[in-house]
DOKOL-669822 format. One line per 8 residues: number of its first residue (from 1); their letters; for each residue x, y, z of C-alpha. Coordinates in steps of 0.05 Angstrom, whole numbers, plus 5000, padded with zeros to 4 digits. Layout:
DOKOL-669822
NUM = a = X/Y/Z  ... $
END
This chain:
DOKOL-669822
1 = mkpfevil = 2274/6193/6416  2284/6119/6403  2264/6059/6445  2318/6017/6478  2324/5955/6522  2381/5961/6573  2407/5900/6610  2442/5917/6676 $
9 = eitsrgrr = 2482/5879/6728  2468/5899/6800  2522/5895/6853  2520/5909/6927  2583/5915/6970  2624/5887/6913  2581/5825/6904  2538/5811/6844 $
17 = igrtcvhl = 2465/5804/6866  2431/5798/6798  2411/5828/6732  2352/5868/6710  2325/5897/6645  2298/5967/6634  2258/5991/6574  2260/6066/6559 $
25 = madsvsta = 2262/6120/6507  2328/6158/6496  2366/6197/6443  2425/6149/6438  2454/6084/6464  2498/6120/6515  2440/6163/6540  2397/6101/6548 $
33 = avkaeaav = 2452/6068/6590  2460/6128/6636  2384/6135/6646  2376/6061/6661  2433/6060/6711  2404/6121/6747  2334/6090/6750  2359/6024/6778 $
41 = ekdyantv = 2405/6056/6830  2346/6100/6852  2300/6039/6861  2350/5994/6897  2383/6021/6961  2459/6013/6970  2471/5984/6901  2511/6001/6839 $
49 = shtvkvnp = 2488/5981/6769  2531/5969/6708  2506/5966/6637  2517/5898/6605  2482/5909/6538  2438/5960/6503  2391/5935/6449  2352/5981/6403 $
57 = ltmdeytf = 2278/5963/6397  2226/5978/6344  2168/6022/6366  2121/5962/6360  2164/5920/6407  2169/5978/6457  2093/5988/6456  2080/5914/6466 $
65 = itaa = 2130/5907/6523  2108/5969/6561  2034/5955/6553  2037/5891/6595 $
END
């Protein structure tokens, strides 16, 4: 598994309400996007998330980001 940073846009009732960033481990870019969307939609009620960008991270970057 590789570390990824996924940037997502959150919408509610057709209106954009913001963006968020999720850091996670996944097998591929597409798997990272699906996992991040599912995590965000689970955390925010009555919202839909759309992937804007997926960035691969190095293991050092991932460790530093998730340790804080």
